[in-house]
C-alpha positions as CSV (number, residue, x, y, z in Angstrom):
1,M,-9.6,56.1,6.3
2,K,-7.5,55.3,3.4
3,Y,-8.8,58.5,1.7
4,F,-7.4,60.7,4.5
5,I,-3.8,59.1,4.3
6,G,-3.8,59.4,0.6
7,Y,-4.5,63.0,1.3
8,L,-1.8,63.2,3.8
9,V,0.8,61.6,1.6
10,L,-0.4,64.0,-1.6
11,I,-0.2,67.1,0.6
12,N,3.1,65.8,2.1
13,L,4.7,65.4,-1.4
14,I,3.4,68.6,-2.6
15,S,4.9,70.4,0.3
16,F,8.1,68.8,-0.2
17,F,8.4,69.7,-3.5
18,L,7.3,73.3,-2.9
19,M,10.5,73.6,-0.8
20,C,12.5,72.0,-3.5
21,Y,11.3,74.4,-6.5
22,D,11.3,77.5,-4.1
23,K,14.8,76.8,-3.4
24,R,15.9,76.3,-7.1
25,Q,14.2,79.5,-7.7
26,A,15.9,81.3,-5.2
27,R,19.4,79.9,-6.6
28,L,18.5,81.1,-10.2
29,H,17.1,84.6,-8.8
30,R,13.7,84.0,-10.3
31,W,9.9,84.3,-9.4
32,R,9.5,82.3,-5.9
33,I,6.9,80.7,-4.3
34,S,5.3,83.0,-1.0
35,E,6.1,82.1,2.4
36,R,2.7,82.4,3.3
37,S,1.9,79.4,0.4
38,L,4.7,77.5,1.8
39,F,3.3,77.8,5.4
40,L,-0.2,76.9,4.2
41,S,0.7,74.3,2.7
42,A,2.1,72.8,6.1
43,L,-1.1,74.1,7.7
44,L,-3.1,71.9,5.3
45,G,-1.5,68.7,6.8
46,G,1.9,68.7,5.0
47,S,3.9,69.8,7.6
48,I,6.2,66.4,7.6
49,G,7.2,67.4,4.1
50,A,7.7,70.9,4.7
51,I,10.5,70.2,7.4
52,A,11.9,67.3,5.3
53,G,12.1,69.8,2.3
54,M,13.7,72.6,4.6
55,W,16.5,70.4,6.2
56,L,17.0,68.4,3.1
57,F,17.4,71.2,0.7
58,R,18.9,73.6,3.4
59,H,15.9,76.4,2.7
60,K,14.5,78.8,5.2
61,T,16.6,77.1,7.9
62,R,17.8,80.8,8.7
63,H,14.5,82.1,9.1
64,W,13.2,81.4,12.9
65,Y,9.7,81.5,12.2
66,F,10.4,78.5,9.8
67,V,12.8,76.4,12.4
68,V,10.3,77.4,15.1
69,G,6.9,77.4,13.0
70,M,7.0,74.4,10.7
71,P,7.5,71.9,13.9
72,G,4.9,73.8,16.0
73,I,2.5,73.5,13.2
74,L,3.3,69.4,13.3
75,V,3.0,69.1,16.8
76,L,-0.4,70.9,16.8
77,Q,-1.2,68.5,13.8
78,T,-0.4,65.7,15.8
79,A,-2.2,66.7,19.1
80,A,-5.5,67.2,17.2
81,L,-4.9,63.7,15.4
82,V,-4.3,61.8,18.6
83,F,-7.4,63.8,20.1
84,L,-9.7,63.1,17.2
85,F,-8.6,59.5,17.2
86,W,-7.9,58.4,20.4
87,G,-9.2,60.9,22.9
88,K,-12.3,59.6,23.9
């Protein structure tokens, strides 16, 4: 269980910093991280970090698919965890 929690902390930090880095790159008009990669980091368990990065850095908040998609991923992940750990 501690490895799972460690993984979640790590992937959420990665997702958070991906949002930060992408916002910085956008401001500097440089190479960006693909939206697919941002969503993949959220799907791999980093949805909380991605949402926090979105709102803290005001990044991708004008794109409906991020505003709806990231919380949607979090809801599905939470439901899956509840089902796996407490569904019996």
